[in-house]
C-alpha positions as CSV (number, residue, x, y, z in Angstrom):
1,M,115.6,55.4,105.7
2,N,113.5,58.5,105.2
3,G,116.8,60.3,104.4
4,V,118.6,59.1,107.6
5,Q,121.7,56.9,107.0
6,L,121.6,53.8,109.2
7,I,124.6,51.8,107.8
8,D,127.8,53.0,106.2
9,R,130.2,50.2,105.3
10,W,131.6,51.1,101.9
11,I,134.7,48.8,102.0
12,D,136.0,45.5,100.6
13,Q,134.9,42.6,102.8
14,S,133.4,39.1,102.5
15,A,129.7,38.6,102.9
16,T,129.0,40.3,106.3
17,E,125.8,41.3,108.0
18,H,125.4,44.9,109.1
19,S,122.4,46.3,110.9
20,G,120.9,49.6,112.0
21,S,117.8,50.4,114.0
22,I,115.1,53.0,113.8
23,N,111.7,53.4,115.5
24,L,108.8,53.0,113.0
25,V,105.0,53.5,113.2
26,G,102.9,50.5,112.1
27,G,100.9,51.1,108.9
28,Q,103.1,54.1,107.8
29,R,105.2,53.9,104.7
30,Y,108.8,54.9,104.8
31,A,111.3,55.8,102.0
32,I,114.2,53.3,101.8
33,R,117.3,53.8,99.7
34,I,119.9,51.0,99.5
35,E,123.3,51.5,98.0
36,Y,125.9,48.7,98.1
37,Y,129.5,48.3,97.2
38,E,130.8,45.5,95.0
39,S,134.4,45.2,94.0
40,G,135.3,41.6,93.2
41,G,132.0,39.9,92.3
42,A,129.5,37.8,94.3
43,A,128.0,40.8,96.1
44,V,125.0,40.0,98.2
45,A,122.4,42.5,99.5
46,R,119.3,41.6,101.6
47,L,116.9,43.8,103.4
48,S,115.5,42.3,106.6
49,W,113.4,43.5,109.5
50,Q,113.0,42.4,113.1
51,S,110.9,43.7,116.0
52,P,110.0,42.5,119.5
53,G,108.1,39.3,119.1
54,R,109.1,38.9,115.4
55,T,112.2,37.0,114.3
56,K,114.4,38.5,111.7
57,Q,113.2,37.8,108.2
58,V,113.7,39.2,104.7
59,I,111.0,41.9,104.1
60,P,108.3,40.3,102.0
61,Q,107.8,41.8,98.6
62,N,104.1,42.6,99.3
63,R,105.3,45.0,102.1
64,L,107.5,47.0,99.7
65,Y,106.0,49.7,97.5
66,P,107.5,51.6,94.5
67,S,108.7,55.1,95.4
68,Q,107.0,58.1,93.8
69,T,109.9,60.4,94.7
70,T,113.7,60.0,94.7
71,G,116.5,61.1,97.0
72,V,119.1,60.6,94.1
73,E,122.1,62.9,94.4
74,D,123.5,62.9,90.9
75,E,123.6,66.3,89.1
76,M,120.6,65.6,86.9
77,N,118.3,65.0,89.8
78,I,119.3,67.6,92.3
79,P,116.2,69.8,93.0
80,A,116.6,73.4,91.6
81,A,115.4,74.9,94.8
82,F,114.2,74.2,98.3
83,A,110.4,73.5,98.3
84,L,107.7,72.5,100.8
85,K,104.8,71.4,98.7
86,Q,101.1,71.5,99.6
87,N,100.1,68.3,101.5
88,Y,97.8,65.8,99.7
89,P,95.0,65.0,100.2
90,N,93.9,68.3,101.7
91,P,91.5,68.4,103.6
92,F,92.4,64.9,104.9
93,N,91.2,62.1,107.2
94,P,93.0,60.0,108.5
95,A,96.4,60.8,106.9
96,T,98.2,63.1,104.6
97,T,101.4,63.2,102.7
98,I,103.9,66.1,102.9
99,E,106.5,66.4,100.2
100,F,109.6,68.5,100.4
101,S,112.8,69.1,98.3
102,I,116.2,69.7,99.6
103,Q,118.7,71.4,97.2
104,R,121.9,70.5,99.2
105,E,122.7,68.7,102.5
106,N,120.8,70.2,105.4
107,R,119.5,69.6,108.8
108,V,115.7,69.5,108.4
109,E,112.9,70.0,110.9
110,I,109.2,69.7,110.1
111,C,106.7,70.7,112.7
112,I,102.9,70.9,112.7
113,Y,101.2,73.7,114.6
114,D,97.6,74.5,115.5
115,L,96.0,77.9,115.0
116,L,97.3,79.1,118.3
117,G,100.9,78.3,117.3
118,C,101.2,75.4,119.7
119,E,103.3,72.5,118.4
120,V,101.0,69.5,117.6
121,N,103.6,67.1,116.2
122,R,107.2,67.0,115.1
123,L,107.4,64.9,111.9
124,V,111.2,65.5,111.3
125,A,113.3,66.4,114.3
126,N,116.6,68.1,113.2
127,S,117.6,65.2,110.9
128,H,120.3,65.2,108.2
129,Y,119.0,65.0,104.6
130,R,120.9,64.9,101.4
131,S,119.7,66.7,98.3
132,G,116.6,65.1,96.9
133,V,112.8,64.9,97.1
134,Y,111.3,63.3,100.2
135,Q,107.8,62.5,101.6
136,K,106.5,62.3,105.2
137,I,103.1,61.0,106.1
138,W,101.2,62.6,109.0
139,N,98.5,60.3,110.4
140,G,96.8,63.1,112.3
141,I,98.1,62.0,115.7
142,N,99.4,64.6,118.1
143,Q,102.5,64.3,120.4
144,R,100.4,62.6,123.1
145,G,99.3,59.9,120.7
146,E,95.7,61.2,120.4
147,H,93.8,62.1,117.2
148,A,94.1,65.8,116.5
149,A,90.8,67.6,116.3
150,S,89.2,68.7,113.1
151,G,90.4,72.1,112.0
152,V,93.2,74.1,110.3
153,Y,96.8,73.3,111.0
154,F,100.1,74.7,109.7
155,Y,103.3,72.8,108.9
156,Q,106.7,74.4,108.8
157,M,110.0,73.2,107.3
158,I,113.2,74.7,108.5
159,A,116.3,73.6,106.5
160,T,119.6,74.6,108.0
161,P,122.7,74.3,105.7
162,L,125.5,72.0,107.2
163,N,128.2,74.4,105.9
164,G,126.7,77.6,107.3
165,G,124.4,80.1,105.7
166,D,120.8,81.2,106.2
167,D,118.0,78.8,107.1
168,H,115.3,78.1,104.5
169,V,111.9,78.4,106.1
170,E,108.5,77.6,104.5
171,I,105.0,77.3,106.0
172,K,101.9,75.7,104.5
173,K,98.3,75.3,105.7
174,M,96.3,72.1,105.9
175,M,93.0,70.9,107.2
176,I,91.7,67.8,109.1
177,V,88.1,66.9,108.6
178,R,86.9,64.1,111.0
């Protein structure tokens, strides 16, 4: 989910339920990639959700949206370079989308800073990403859960190769208009 692997059970087995957990923010869209293994037929895959006060259920189709980006790793779809794209919309209110490309497996961090260089929010906190194109949505909320003020902000991506090498760092500017 959003480039983070939650379940890894690539083995022969009868129909078995596996689960993972992740904290989500209500109203925000998340990229989901499902891969499953089938060796002898009769494979089953279901995507369910559960939260406090909600029993486990298959995620309704009206809560799933087609992806505009991929995280596919085959050779034809590996991004040619690391890239941090300009957020859109910009200026924005109440939320904006930040898209980034990872050329090979990396630890990624994306932080938002104000004009004084103070960290406002950490969208991605040192998370493992495979090669692909990803999106994060910032809802204009700071680390204290408050709406960030109107103004200019910067967002920075640091991609650190898992097998050593130099970090890739990019910075872009965006604006909130309340």
